[in-house]
N, CA, C and O atoms as CSV, one atom per row, in Angstrom:
chain,resi,resn,atom,element,x,y,z
A,1,MET,N,N,0.816,-1.246,0.007
A,1,MET,CA,C,0.359,0.162,-0.076
A,1,MET,C,C,0.836,0.922,0.163
A,1,MET,O,O,1.533,0.904,1.177
A,2,SER,N,N,0.739,2.064,-0.649
A,2,SER,CA,C,1.194,3.842,-1.437
A,2,SER,C,C,1.090,4.302,0.000
A,2,SER,O,O,0.265,3.750,0.728
A,3,ARG,N,N,1.746,5.126,0.396
A,3,ARG,CA,C,1.569,6.117,1.185
A,3,ARG,C,C,1.380,7.589,0.706
A,3,ARG,O,O,2.214,8.142,-0.010
A,4,MET,N,N,-0.026,8.331,1.241
A,4,MET,CA,C,-0.666,9.507,1.095
A,4,MET,C,C,0.198,10.760,1.361
A,4,MET,O,O,0.458,10.964,2.547
A,5,THR,N,N,0.653,11.573,0.515
A,5,THR,CA,C,0.916,12.584,1.524
A,5,THR,C,C,0.339,14.307,0.579
A,5,THR,O,O,-0.156,14.280,-0.548
A,6,ALA,N,N,0.546,15.482,1.298
A,6,ALA,CA,C,0.054,16.343,0.414
A,6,ALA,C,C,0.921,16.817,-0.677
A,6,ALA,O,O,0.761,17.630,-1.587
A,7,LEU,N,N,2.322,15.719,-0.135
A,7,LEU,CA,C,2.381,16.079,-1.766
A,7,LEU,C,C,1.878,15.438,-3.113
A,7,LEU,O,O,2.134,15.886,-4.231
A,8,SER,N,N,1.176,14.402,-2.856
A,8,SER,CA,C,1.111,13.277,-3.924
A,8,SER,C,C,-0.021,14.219,-5.075
A,8,SER,O,O,-0.209,13.882,-6.244
A,9,SER,N,N,-0.548,15.206,-4.525
A,9,SER,CA,C,-1.553,16.102,-5.318
A,9,SER,C,C,-0.851,16.174,-6.550
A,9,SER,O,O,0.309,16.583,-6.584
A,10,PRO,N,N,-1.628,15.711,-7.833
A,10,PRO,CA,C,-1.885,15.619,-9.087
A,10,PRO,C,C,-1.445,17.195,-9.281
A,10,PRO,O,O,-0.763,17.268,-10.303
A,11,LEU,N,N,-1.540,17.979,-8.898
A,11,LEU,CA,C,-1.706,19.435,-9.151
A,11,LEU,C,C,0.381,20.154,-8.658
A,11,LEU,O,O,0.749,21.289,-8.959
A,12,LEU,N,N,1.145,19.288,-8.043
A,12,LEU,CA,C,2.103,19.982,-7.566
A,12,LEU,C,C,2.860,18.745,-8.436
A,12,LEU,O,O,3.163,17.587,-8.149
A,13,LEU,N,N,2.991,19.475,-9.489
A,13,LEU,CA,C,4.597,18.670,-10.432
A,13,LEU,C,C,5.673,18.665,-10.714
A,13,LEU,O,O,6.055,19.415,-11.613
A,14,GLY,N,N,6.790,17.595,-9.879
A,14,GLY,CA,C,8.026,18.180,-9.781
A,14,GLY,C,C,8.906,18.195,-8.403
A,14,GLY,O,O,10.100,18.178,-8.105
A,15,PHE,N,N,7.892,18.229,-7.860
A,15,PHE,CA,C,8.089,18.202,-6.217
A,15,PHE,C,C,8.386,16.652,-5.692
A,15,PHE,O,O,8.190,16.318,-4.523
A,16,ASP,N,N,8.884,15.752,-6.718
A,16,ASP,CA,C,9.493,14.604,-5.721
A,16,ASP,C,C,10.277,14.290,-4.990
A,16,ASP,O,O,10.248,13.199,-4.421
A,17,ASP,N,N,11.661,15.636,-4.731
A,17,ASP,CA,C,12.268,15.220,-3.542
A,17,ASP,C,C,11.890,15.630,-2.589
A,17,ASP,O,O,12.255,14.965,-1.620
A,18,ILE,N,N,11.318,16.427,-2.374
A,18,ILE,CA,C,10.826,17.460,-1.454
A,18,ILE,C,C,10.061,16.747,-0.434
A,18,ILE,O,O,9.650,17.437,0.498
A,19,GLU,N,N,9.780,15.450,-0.428
A,19,GLU,CA,C,9.477,14.110,0.753
A,19,GLU,C,C,10.473,14.042,1.129
A,19,GLU,O,O,10.754,14.266,2.306
A,20,ARG,N,N,11.524,13.625,0.010
A,20,ARG,CA,C,13.010,12.766,0.706
A,20,ARG,C,C,13.424,13.568,1.874
A,20,ARG,O,O,13.695,13.057,2.961
A,21,VAL,N,N,13.491,15.489,1.506
A,21,VAL,CA,C,14.225,16.343,2.222
A,21,VAL,C,C,13.022,16.483,3.329
A,21,VAL,O,O,12.970,17.324,4.226
A,22,LEU,N,N,12.724,16.160,3.240
A,22,LEU,CA,C,11.651,16.775,4.850
A,22,LEU,C,C,11.942,15.374,5.507
A,22,LEU,O,O,12.257,15.428,6.696
A,23,ASP,N,N,11.888,14.131,4.925
A,23,ASP,CA,C,12.749,12.960,6.134
A,23,ASP,C,C,13.513,13.009,6.622
A,23,ASP,O,O,13.776,12.463,7.693
A,24,ARG,N,N,14.557,14.160,5.548
A,24,ARG,CA,C,15.750,14.126,5.909
A,24,ARG,C,C,16.106,15.003,6.926
A,24,ARG,O,O,17.265,14.848,7.312
A,25,VAL,N,N,15.402,15.970,7.539
A,25,VAL,CA,C,15.210,17.341,8.521
A,25,VAL,C,C,15.003,16.368,9.769
A,25,VAL,O,O,15.651,16.265,10.810
A,26,THR,N,N,13.817,15.657,9.281
A,26,THR,CA,C,13.129,15.093,10.770
A,26,THR,C,C,14.083,14.441,11.216
A,26,THR,O,O,14.601,14.954,12.207
A,27,LYS,N,N,14.637,13.256,10.780
A,27,LYS,CA,C,15.532,12.498,10.930
A,27,LYS,C,C,16.634,13.615,12.292
A,27,LYS,O,O,16.524,13.462,13.508
A,28,THR,N,N,17.576,14.624,11.627
A,28,THR,CA,C,18.604,15.048,11.530
A,28,THR,C,C,17.819,16.137,12.743
A,28,THR,O,O,18.796,16.317,13.470
A,29,ALA,N,N,16.941,16.766,13.241
A,29,ALA,CA,C,15.920,17.822,13.801
A,29,ALA,C,C,16.364,17.377,15.543
A,29,ALA,O,O,16.668,18.239,16.368
A,30,THR,N,N,16.331,16.272,15.777
A,30,THR,CA,C,16.129,15.686,17.196
A,30,THR,C,C,17.319,15.609,18.243
A,30,THR,O,O,17.322,15.535,19.472
A,31,ASP,N,N,18.846,15.676,16.807
A,31,ASP,CA,C,19.640,15.764,18.174
A,31,ASP,C,C,20.582,17.128,18.298
A,31,ASP,O,O,21.038,17.810,17.380
A,32,GLY,N,N,20.695,17.267,19.448
A,32,GLY,CA,C,20.537,18.594,20.372
A,32,GLY,C,C,22.088,18.808,20.139
A,32,GLY,O,O,22.434,19.989,20.125
A,33,TYR,N,N,23.399,17.551,19.894
A,33,TYR,CA,C,24.456,18.134,20.068
A,33,TYR,C,C,24.897,18.727,19.045
A,33,TYR,O,O,24.231,18.414,18.058
A,34,PRO,N,N,25.809,19.523,18.795
A,34,PRO,CA,C,26.288,20.856,19.604
A,34,PRO,C,C,24.804,21.783,19.528
A,34,PRO,O,O,23.902,21.809,18.691
A,35,PRO,N,N,24.991,22.403,20.624
A,35,PRO,CA,C,23.771,23.371,20.319
A,35,PRO,C,C,24.516,24.843,18.779
A,35,PRO,O,O,25.616,25.211,18.369
A,36,TYR,N,N,23.739,25.009,18.628
A,36,TYR,CA,C,23.316,25.812,17.302
A,36,TYR,C,C,22.681,27.405,17.311
A,36,TYR,O,O,21.960,27.540,18.299
A,37,ASN,N,N,22.741,28.407,16.637
A,37,ASN,CA,C,21.817,29.415,16.352
A,37,ASN,C,C,21.933,29.377,14.614
A,37,ASN,O,O,22.915,29.146,13.909
A,38,ILE,N,N,20.482,29.709,14.232
A,38,ILE,CA,C,20.320,30.276,12.860
A,38,ILE,C,C,20.274,31.879,12.337
A,38,ILE,O,O,19.187,31.930,11.761
A,39,GLU,N,N,20.652,32.699,12.276
A,39,GLU,CA,C,20.741,33.761,11.820
A,39,GLU,C,C,20.460,34.653,10.661
A,39,GLU,O,O,21.192,34.369,9.713
A,40,ARG,N,N,19.729,35.534,10.446
A,40,ARG,CA,C,19.597,36.269,9.494
A,40,ARG,C,C,20.308,37.456,9.334
A,40,ARG,O,O,19.745,38.290,10.043
A,41,ILE,N,N,21.487,38.076,8.626
A,41,ILE,CA,C,22.365,38.905,8.334
A,41,ILE,C,C,21.949,39.737,7.323
A,41,ILE,O,O,21.922,39.105,6.267
A,42,GLU,N,N,21.634,40.810,7.198
A,42,GLU,CA,C,21.172,41.778,6.085
A,42,GLU,C,C,22.534,42.441,6.342
A,42,GLU,O,O,23.188,42.806,7.318
A,43,THR,N,N,22.693,42.418,4.531
A,43,THR,CA,C,23.645,43.141,4.168
A,43,THR,C,C,23.601,44.143,2.421
A,43,THR,O,O,23.064,43.858,1.351
A,44,PRO,N,N,24.105,44.871,2.686
A,44,PRO,CA,C,23.982,45.455,0.590
A,44,PRO,C,C,24.131,44.689,-0.105
A,44,PRO,O,O,24.172,45.181,-1.232
A,45,ASP,N,N,24.296,43.268,-0.122
A,45,ASP,CA,C,24.609,42.691,-1.089
A,45,ASP,C,C,23.195,42.154,-1.248
A,45,ASP,O,O,22.383,42.195,-2.172
A,46,GLY,N,N,23.185,41.586,0.090
A,46,GLY,CA,C,21.597,41.099,-0.055
A,46,GLY,C,C,21.598,39.919,1.103
A,46,GLY,O,O,22.702,39.924,1.647
A,47,ASN,N,N,20.968,39.190,1.506
A,47,ASN,CA,C,20.464,38.156,2.790
A,47,ASN,C,C,21.928,36.946,2.728
A,47,ASN,O,O,22.443,36.337,1.790
A,48,MET,N,N,22.245,37.005,4.322
A,48,MET,CA,C,23.086,36.094,4.563
A,48,MET,C,C,22.849,35.488,5.343
A,48,MET,O,O,22.656,36.014,6.439
A,49,LEU,N,N,22.740,34.082,5.194
A,49,LEU,CA,C,22.421,33.295,6.713
A,49,LEU,C,C,23.950,33.128,7.434
A,49,LEU,O,O,24.981,33.212,6.767
A,50,ARG,N,N,23.938,32.819,9.241
A,50,ARG,CA,C,24.743,32.326,9.957
A,50,ARG,C,C,24.444,31.155,10.792
A,50,ARG,O,O,23.442,31.222,11.502
A,51,ILE,N,N,25.054,30.254,10.809
A,51,ILE,CA,C,24.896,28.806,11.305
A,51,ILE,C,C,26.058,29.616,12.549
A,51,ILE,O,O,26.917,30.383,12.115
A,52,THR,N,N,25.967,29.376,13.865
A,52,THR,CA,C,26.994,28.962,14.884
A,52,THR,C,C,26.851,28.076,15.208
A,52,THR,O,O,25.846,27.417,14.940
A,53,LEU,N,N,27.941,27.628,16.028
A,53,LEU,CA,C,27.751,25.682,16.755
A,53,LEU,C,C,28.698,26.486,17.786
A,53,LEU,O,O,29.497,27.410,17.634
A,54,ALA,N,N,28.209,25.638,19.048
A,54,ALA,CA,C,29.167,25.931,20.039
A,54,ALA,C,C,29.991,24.336,20.252
A,54,ALA,O,O,29.805,23.366,20.987
A,55,VAL,N,N,30.622,24.565,19.560
A,55,VAL,CA,C,32.086,23.548,19.559
A,55,VAL,C,C,33.395,23.674,20.324
A,55,VAL,O,O,34.507,23.313,19.938
A,56,ALA,N,N,32.998,24.376,21.732
A,56,ALA,CA,C,34.126,24.128,22.471
A,56,ALA,C,C,35.218,23.146,22.708
A,56,ALA,O,O,34.901,21.957,22.729
A,57,GLY,N,N,35.886,23.325,22.806
A,57,GLY,CA,C,36.679,22.288,23.347
A,57,GLY,C,C,37.105,21.007,22.375
A,57,GLY,O,O,37.348,19.821,22.596
A,58,PHE,N,N,37.061,22.208,20.669
A,58,PHE,CA,C,36.886,21.009,19.316
A,58,PHE,C,C,38.582,22.320,18.800
A,58,PHE,O,O,38.601,23.550,18.751
A,59,SER,N,N,39.599,21.404,18.550
A,59,SER,CA,C,40.190,22.456,17.319
A,59,SER,C,C,40.247,22.424,15.927
A,59,SER,O,O,39.959,21.430,15.260
A,60,ARG,N,N,40.765,23.938,15.292
A,60,ARG,CA,C,39.964,23.454,13.673
A,60,ARG,C,C,40.510,22.277,13.340
A,60,ARG,O,O,39.645,21.668,12.712
A,61,GLU,N,N,41.702,21.486,13.443
A,61,GLU,CA,C,41.806,20.789,12.410
A,61,GLU,C,C,40.919,19.486,13.152
A,61,GLU,O,O,40.987,18.502,12.415
A,62,GLN,N,N,40.088,19.204,14.432
A,62,GLN,CA,C,38.864,18.599,14.765
A,62,GLN,C,C,37.813,18.617,14.440
A,62,GLN,O,O,37.002,17.855,14.968
A,63,LEU,N,N,37.362,19.694,13.226
A,63,LEU,CA,C,36.412,20.019,12.294
A,63,LEU,C,C,36.534,19.968,11.649
A,63,LEU,O,O,37.719,20.201,11.410
A,64,THR,N,N,35.612,19.602,10.285
A,64,THR,CA,C,35.187,19.579,8.616
A,64,THR,C,C,33.960,20.099,8.428
A,64,THR,O,O,33.085,19.885,9.267
A,65,VAL,N,N,33.696,20.898,7.241
A,65,VAL,CA,C,33.141,21.768,6.773
A,65,VAL,C,C,32.493,21.455,5.511
A,65,VAL,O,O,33.126,22.011,4.614
A,66,THR,N,N,31.329,20.689,4.977
A,66,THR,CA,C,31.869,19.857,3.391
A,66,THR,C,C,30.250,20.158,3.235
A,66,THR,O,O,29.513,19.981,4.205
A,67,VAL,N,N,29.651,20.696,1.764
A,67,VAL,CA,C,28.801,20.259,0.959
A,67,VAL,C,C,28.372,19.504,-0.021
A,67,VAL,O,O,28.686,19.599,-1.207
A,68,GLU,N,N,27.330,18.412,0.688
A,68,GLU,CA,C,26.769,17.090,0.427
A,68,GLU,C,C,25.857,17.418,-0.950
A,68,GLU,O,O,25.545,18.600,-1.098
A,69,ASP,N,N,25.511,16.676,-1.733
A,69,ASP,CA,C,24.032,16.939,-2.040
A,69,ASP,C,C,23.604,18.018,-1.483
A,69,ASP,O,O,23.362,17.695,-0.319
A,70,ASN,N,N,23.389,19.005,-1.612
A,70,ASN,CA,C,21.963,20.692,-0.922
A,70,ASN,C,C,22.460,19.919,0.589
A,70,ASN,O,O,21.634,20.101,1.484
A,71,GLN,N,N,23.421,19.267,0.909
A,71,GLN,CA,C,23.458,19.268,1.996
A,71,GLN,C,C,24.616,20.213,3.251
A,71,GLN,O,O,25.775,20.217,2.834
A,72,LEU,N,N,24.467,20.840,4.417
A,72,LEU,CA,C,25.877,21.324,4.973
A,72,LEU,C,C,25.512,20.314,5.553
A,72,LEU,O,O,24.376,19.875,5.733
A,73,VAL,N,N,26.808,19.812,5.952
A,73,VAL,CA,C,27.443,18.454,6.733
A,73,VAL,C,C,28.781,19.340,7.369
A,73,VAL,O,O,29.601,19.910,6.649
A,74,ILE,N,N,28.821,19.331,8.872
A,74,ILE,CA,C,29.526,20.226,10.074
A,74,ILE,C,C,30.177,18.350,10.825
A,74,ILE,O,O,29.391,17.435,11.070
A,75,ARG,N,N,31.017,18.302,10.935
A,75,ARG,CA,C,31.504,17.203,11.587
A,75,ARG,C,C,32.610,17.796,12.500
A,75,ARG,O,O,33.311,18.756,12.181
A,76,GLY,N,N,32.702,16.988,13.893
A,76,GLY,CA,C,33.724,17.600,14.634
A,76,GLY,C,C,34.268,16.069,15.412
A,76,GLY,O,O,33.298,15.494,15.905
A,77,ALA,N,N,35.235,15.514,15.562
A,77,ALA,CA,C,36.005,14.373,16.010
A,77,ALA,C,C,37.139,14.722,16.627
A,77,ALA,O,O,38.177,15.059,16.057
A,78,GLN,N,N,36.922,14.630,18.049
A,78,GLN,CA,C,37.912,14.589,19.227
A,78,GLN,C,C,39.140,13.377,19.794
A,78,GLN,O,O,38.587,12.530,20.495
A,79,SER,N,N,40.020,13.237,19.702
A,79,SER,CA,C,40.395,12.024,19.903
A,79,SER,C,C,40.877,12.152,21.539
A,79,SER,O,O,41.333,13.044,22.254
A,80,THR,N,N,40.493,10.692,21.697
A,80,THR,CA,C,40.812,10.439,23.372
A,80,THR,C,C,42.645,9.798,23.686
A,80,THR,O,O,43.030,9.298,24.743
A,81,ASP,N,N,43.299,9.969,22.717
A,81,ASP,CA,C,44.861,9.502,22.217
A,81,ASP,C,C,45.313,10.600,23.400
A,81,ASP,O,O,45.466,10.161,24.540
A,82,THR,N,N,45.519,11.973,23.146
A,82,THR,CA,C,46.380,12.696,24.012
A,82,THR,C,C,45.951,12.774,25.221
A,82,THR,O,O,46.657,13.538,25.880
A,83,ASP,N,N,44.782,12.148,26.022
A,83,ASP,CA,C,44.578,12.113,27.490
A,83,ASP,C,C,45.445,11.285,28.236
A,83,ASP,O,O,45.636,11.403,29.446
A,84,ARG,N,N,46.003,10.387,27.446
A,84,ARG,CA,C,46.487,8.988,27.809
A,84,ARG,C,C,47.897,9.311,29.558
A,84,ARG,O,O,48.150,8.833,30.664
A,85,ASP,N,N,48.230,10.140,28.856
A,85,ASP,CA,C,48.606,10.503,30.402
A,85,ASP,C,C,48.544,11.454,31.212
A,85,ASP,O,O,49.392,12.139,31.784
A,86,ARG,N,N,47.471,11.424,31.199
A,86,ARG,CA,C,46.295,12.560,32.621
A,86,ARG,C,C,45.592,12.052,33.034
A,86,ARG,O,O,44.627,11.771,32.323
A,87,HIS,N,N,45.607,11.620,34.376
A,87,HIS,CA,C,44.874,11.265,35.278
A,87,HIS,C,C,44.181,12.286,35.733
A,87,HIS,O,O,44.558,13.373,36.171
A,88,PHE,N,N,42.558,11.592,35.512
A,88,PHE,CA,C,41.208,12.407,35.960
A,88,PHE,C,C,40.610,12.043,37.444
A,88,PHE,O,O,40.653,10.867,37.806
A,89,LEU,N,N,40.165,12.844,38.131
A,89,LEU,CA,C,39.873,12.721,39.190
A,89,LEU,C,C,37.633,12.581,38.769
A,89,LEU,O,O,36.601,11.990,39.085
A,90,HIS,N,N,38.023,13.299,38.171
A,90,HIS,CA,C,36.950,13.748,37.894
A,90,HIS,C,C,36.481,13.764,36.002
A,90,HIS,O,O,37.472,14.256,35.462
A,91,ARG,N,N,35.748,13.536,35.238
A,91,ARG,CA,C,35.780,13.487,33.766
A,91,ARG,C,C,34.448,13.941,33.763
A,91,ARG,O,O,33.491,13.314,34.217
A,92,GLY,N,N,34.413,15.290,33.123
A,92,GLY,CA,C,32.713,15.743,33.126
A,92,GLY,C,C,32.390,16.581,31.768
A,92,GLY,O,O,31.276,16.868,31.328
A,93,ILE,N,N,33.817,16.932,31.161
A,93,ILE,CA,C,33.753,16.826,29.524
A,93,ILE,C,C,34.422,15.528,29.098
A,93,ILE,O,O,35.463,15.030,29.526
A,94,ALA,N,N,33.509,15.052,28.067
A,94,ALA,CA,C,33.913,13.350,27.099
A,94,ALA,C,C,34.384,14.490,25.677
A,94,ALA,O,O,33.904,15.565,25.317
A,95,ALA,N,N,35.519,13.656,25.145
A,95,ALA,CA,C,35.261,13.649,24.463
A,95,ALA,C,C,34.574,12.996,23.567
A,95,ALA,O,O,34.401,11.794,23.769
A,96,ARG,N,N,33.874,13.765,22.058
A,96,ARG,CA,C,32.580,13.365,21.793
A,96,ARG,C,C,32.717,13.703,20.372
A,96,ARG,O,O,33.217,14.828,20.396
A,97,GLN,N,N,32.560,13.375,19.200
A,97,GLN,CA,C,32.033,13.272,17.948
A,97,GLN,C,C,30.695,13.678,17.049
A,97,GLN,O,O,30.062,12.652,16.800
A,98,PHE,N,N,30.376,14.289,16.759
A,98,PHE,CA,C,29.346,14.439,15.871
A,98,PHE,C,C,29.533,14.886,14.746
A,98,PHE,O,O,30.578,15.362,14.304
A,99,GLN,N,N,27.897,14.678,13.891
A,99,GLN,CA,C,27.980,15.558,12.719
A,99,GLN,C,C,26.308,15.948,12.319
A,99,GLN,O,O,25.296,15.248,12.328
A,100,LYS,N,N,26.533,17.363,11.978
A,100,LYS,CA,C,25.336,17.841,12.004
A,100,LYS,C,C,24.938,18.297,10.332
A,100,LYS,O,O,25.618,18.943,9.534
A,101,THR,N,N,23.833,17.803,10.200
A,101,THR,CA,C,24.020,17.961,8.709
A,101,THR,C,C,22.466,19.446,8.635
A,101,THR,O,O,21.606,19.439,9.516
A,102,PHE,N,N,22.437,20.380,7.627
A,102,PHE,CA,C,21.995,21.511,7.613
A,102,PHE,C,C,21.062,20.774,5.378
A,102,PHE,O,O,21.648,20.545,4.320
A,103,VAL,N,N,20.062,20.726,5.626
A,103,VAL,CA,C,20.048,21.245,4.420
A,103,VAL,C,C,19.552,22.861,3.563
A,103,VAL,O,O,18.851,23.721,4.097
A,104,ILE,N,N,20.176,22.950,2.043
A,104,ILE,CA,C,19.976,24.071,1.682
A,104,ILE,C,C,19.271,24.336,0.328
A,104,ILE,O,O,19.434,23.509,-0.569
A,105,ALA,N,N,18.994,24.728,0.250
A,105,ALA,CA,C,17.766,24.876,-1.129
A,105,ALA,C,C,19.145,25.325,-2.314
A,105,ALA,O,O,20.312,25.540,-1.988
A,106,GLU,N,N,18.813,25.353,-3.116
A,106,GLU,CA,C,19.432,25.458,-4.372
A,106,GLU,C,C,19.913,26.945,-4.381
A,106,GLU,O,O,19.454,27.669,-3.498
A,107,GLY,N,N,20.680,27.410,-5.172
A,107,GLY,CA,C,21.770,28.758,-5.491
A,107,GLY,C,C,22.031,29.518,-3.523
A,107,GLY,O,O,22.366,30.646,-3.162
A,108,ILE,N,N,21.615,28.011,-2.545
A,108,ILE,CA,C,22.260,29.759,-1.408
A,108,ILE,C,C,24.373,28.629,-1.504
A,108,ILE,O,O,24.729,27.489,-1.802
A,109,GLU,N,N,24.899,29.600,-1.158
A,109,GLU,CA,C,26.495,28.893,-1.147
A,109,GLU,C,C,27.238,29.693,0.353
A,109,GLU,O,O,27.174,30.815,0.856
A,110,VAL,N,N,27.860,28.541,0.639
A,110,VAL,CA,C,28.476,28.291,1.822
A,110,VAL,C,C,29.726,29.811,0.833
A,110,VAL,O,O,30.041,30.083,-0.325
A,111,ILE,N,N,30.037,30.408,2.379
A,111,ILE,CA,C,30.729,31.675,1.956
A,111,ILE,C,C,32.373,30.924,2.316
A,111,ILE,O,O,33.355,30.670,1.618
A,112,GLY,N,N,32.050,30.758,3.718
A,112,GLY,CA,C,33.183,30.488,4.388
A,112,GLY,C,C,32.781,29.783,5.998
A,112,GLY,O,O,31.647,29.372,6.247
A,113,ALA,N,N,33.434,29.757,6.568
A,113,ALA,CA,C,33.844,29.375,8.589
A,113,ALA,C,C,34.819,29.869,8.796
A,113,ALA,O,O,35.777,30.183,8.090
A,114,ASN,N,N,34.362,30.039,10.835
A,114,ASN,CA,C,35.253,30.714,11.339
A,114,ASN,C,C,35.399,30.015,12.370
A,114,ASN,O,O,34.590,29.102,12.211
A,115,LEU,N,N,36.220,29.768,13.893
A,115,LEU,CA,C,36.550,29.499,14.680
A,115,LEU,C,C,37.268,30.259,15.316
A,115,LEU,O,O,38.443,30.563,15.107
A,116,ALA,N,N,35.939,30.884,16.841
A,116,ALA,CA,C,37.078,31.604,17.544
A,116,ALA,C,C,36.252,31.295,18.667
A,116,ALA,O,O,35.111,30.879,18.463
A,117,ASP,N,N,36.778,31.477,20.069
A,117,ASP,CA,C,36.430,31.650,21.390
A,117,ASP,C,C,35.261,30.218,21.193
A,117,ASP,O,O,34.125,30.364,21.643
A,118,GLY,N,N,35.518,29.318,20.730
A,118,GLY,CA,C,34.938,28.156,21.265
A,118,GLY,C,C,33.570,28.009,20.193
A,118,GLY,O,O,32.934,26.955,20.198
A,119,LEU,N,N,33.218,29.025,19.378
A,119,LEU,CA,C,31.509,28.834,18.139
A,119,LEU,C,C,32.731,28.864,16.525
A,119,LEU,O,O,33.810,29.250,16.076
A,120,LEU,N,N,31.504,28.141,16.262
A,120,LEU,CA,C,32.075,27.780,14.542
A,120,LEU,C,C,31.196,28.472,14.054
A,120,LEU,O,O,30.035,28.153,14.309
A,121,SER,N,N,31.463,29.687,13.165
A,121,SER,CA,C,30.123,30.201,12.284
A,121,SER,C,C,30.099,29.904,11.122
A,121,SER,O,O,31.178,30.207,10.612
A,122,VAL,N,N,29.139,29.275,10.126
A,122,VAL,CA,C,29.221,28.981,8.737
A,122,VAL,C,C,28.524,30.182,8.388
A,122,VAL,O,O,27.608,30.580,9.109
A,123,ASP,N,N,28.936,30.928,7.138
A,123,ASP,CA,C,28.615,32.059,6.699
A,123,ASP,C,C,27.488,31.484,4.943
A,123,ASP,O,O,28.186,31.044,4.030
A,124,LEU,N,N,26.557,31.524,4.786
A,124,LEU,CA,C,26.036,31.450,3.338
A,124,LEU,C,C,25.332,32.243,3.315
A,124,LEU,O,O,24.519,32.577,4.177
A,125,ALA,N,N,25.629,32.864,1.862
A,125,ALA,CA,C,25.113,33.821,0.776
A,125,ALA,C,C,23.754,33.470,0.040
A,125,ALA,O,O,23.665,32.531,-0.751
A,126,ARG,N,N,22.391,34.562,0.473
A,126,ARG,CA,C,21.298,34.179,0.040
A,126,ARG,C,C,20.627,35.097,-1.236
A,126,ARG,O,O,19.789,35.998,-1.278
A,127,PRO,N,N,21.349,34.466,-2.129
A,127,PRO,CA,C,21.055,36.036,-2.957
A,127,PRO,C,C,19.262,36.304,-3.492
A,127,PRO,O,O,18.378,35.449,-3.556
A,128,ALA,N,N,19.198,37.377,-3.727
A,128,ALA,CA,C,17.673,37.280,-4.045
A,128,ALA,C,C,17.440,36.354,-5.721
A,128,ALA,O,O,18.019,36.309,-6.806
A,129,PRO,N,N,16.531,35.884,-5.229
A,129,PRO,CA,C,16.460,35.518,-7.067
A,129,PRO,C,C,15.313,36.498,-7.598
A,129,PRO,O,O,14.349,37.116,-7.147
A,130,GLU,N,N,16.141,36.229,-9.138
A,130,GLU,CA,C,15.691,36.576,-9.911
A,130,GLU,C,C,14.437,36.311,-10.720
A,130,GLU,O,O,14.303,35.201,-11.236
A,131,ARG,N,N,13.392,37.357,-10.889
A,131,ARG,CA,C,12.277,37.450,-11.255
A,131,ARG,C,C,12.077,37.155,-12.685
A,131,ARG,O,O,12.234,38.038,-13.529
A,132,LEU,N,N,11.653,35.650,-13.070
A,132,LEU,CA,C,11.465,35.497,-14.229
A,132,LEU,C,C,10.563,35.385,-15.077
A,132,LEU,O,O,9.906,34.378,-14.813
A,133,VAL,N,N,10.036,36.117,-16.336
A,133,VAL,CA,C,8.902,36.223,-16.994
A,133,VAL,C,C,8.891,35.872,-18.152
A,133,VAL,O,O,9.104,36.735,-19.004
A,134,ARG,N,N,8.621,34.396,-18.591
A,134,ARG,CA,C,8.908,33.733,-19.683
A,134,ARG,C,C,7.134,33.494,-20.566
A,134,ARG,O,O,6.220,32.904,-19.993
A,135,THR,N,N,7.004,34.055,-21.904
A,135,THR,CA,C,5.896,33.514,-22.721
A,135,THR,C,C,5.778,32.748,-23.202
A,135,THR,O,O,6.498,32.764,-24.200
A,136,ILE,N,N,5.012,31.603,-23.091
A,136,ILE,CA,C,4.716,30.776,-24.324
A,136,ILE,C,C,3.438,30.861,-25.298
A,136,ILE,O,O,2.273,31.260,-25.272
A,137,ASP,N,N,4.487,30.156,-26.302
A,137,ASP,CA,C,4.150,30.038,-28.002
A,137,ASP,C,C,2.750,29.506,-27.570
A,137,ASP,O,O,2.909,28.749,-26.612
A,138,ILE,N,N,1.372,29.626,-27.937
A,138,ILE,CA,C,0.289,28.913,-28.070
A,138,ILE,C,C,-0.073,28.369,-29.584
A,138,ILE,O,O,-0.855,28.893,-30.377
A,139,ALA,N,N,0.536,27.438,-29.727
A,139,ALA,CA,C,0.522,26.646,-30.964
A,139,ALA,C,C,-1.128,26.488,-31.736
A,139,ALA,O,O,-2.005,26.782,-30.923
A,140,THR,N,N,-1.668,26.091,-33.104
A,140,THR,CA,C,-2.936,25.841,-33.086
A,140,THR,C,C,-2.773,24.556,-34.791
A,140,THR,O,O,-2.241,24.684,-35.894
A,141,GLY,N,N,-3.435,23.629,-34.216
A,141,GLY,CA,C,-4.286,22.626,-34.628
A,141,GLY,C,C,-4.505,21.656,-33.253
A,141,GLY,O,O,-4.949,21.926,-32.137
A,142,GLU,N,N,-4.040,20.531,-33.788
A,142,GLU,CA,C,-4.282,19.444,-32.720
A,142,GLU,C,C,-3.110,19.044,-32.121
A,142,GLU,O,O,-1.949,19.078,-32.529
A,143,ALA,N,N,-3.795,18.496,-30.655
A,143,ALA,CA,C,-2.415,18.144,-29.883
A,143,ALA,C,C,-1.558,16.933,-30.646
A,143,ALA,O,O,-1.514,16.134,-31.582
A,144,GLY,N,N,-1.122,17.299,-29.838
A,144,GLY,CA,C,0.743,16.215,-30.045
A,144,GLY,C,C,1.035,16.777,-31.496
A,144,GLY,O,O,2.109,16.226,-31.739
A,145,GLU,N,N,0.749,17.482,-32.516
A,145,GLU,CA,C,1.252,17.283,-33.336
A,145,GLU,C,C,2.245,18.528,-33.401
A,145,GLU,O,O,3.054,18.626,-34.324
């Protein structure tokens, strides 16, 4: 039995991938580590978005920012090998790995990333869409000719 959704309407043509994107977003939205902010920044060139993640304890070498199939993927991996010579009486700060995925729309470009004071900021450009109006010629005669 096939699953019926609001995107199954015959009036919505070409939106086949949206349901897969929504499924991907709902699966990754439940993970709360690391905490993050998303803000809109008004610039003279247009709108920018900034994603800021709290990555205290991670060095630049332990973080990667990639764009894969319209997804911004931020990964962090700390190694516990450097702690072998240390003897903890209490260990409340765990060496933890994470992967945070953000689905980005077509046309959004990742400008760059910056790590300062335990915060990783990733800037994205959101150019203003061009309004395109195109007139379609109407042919006369039988359909399919």
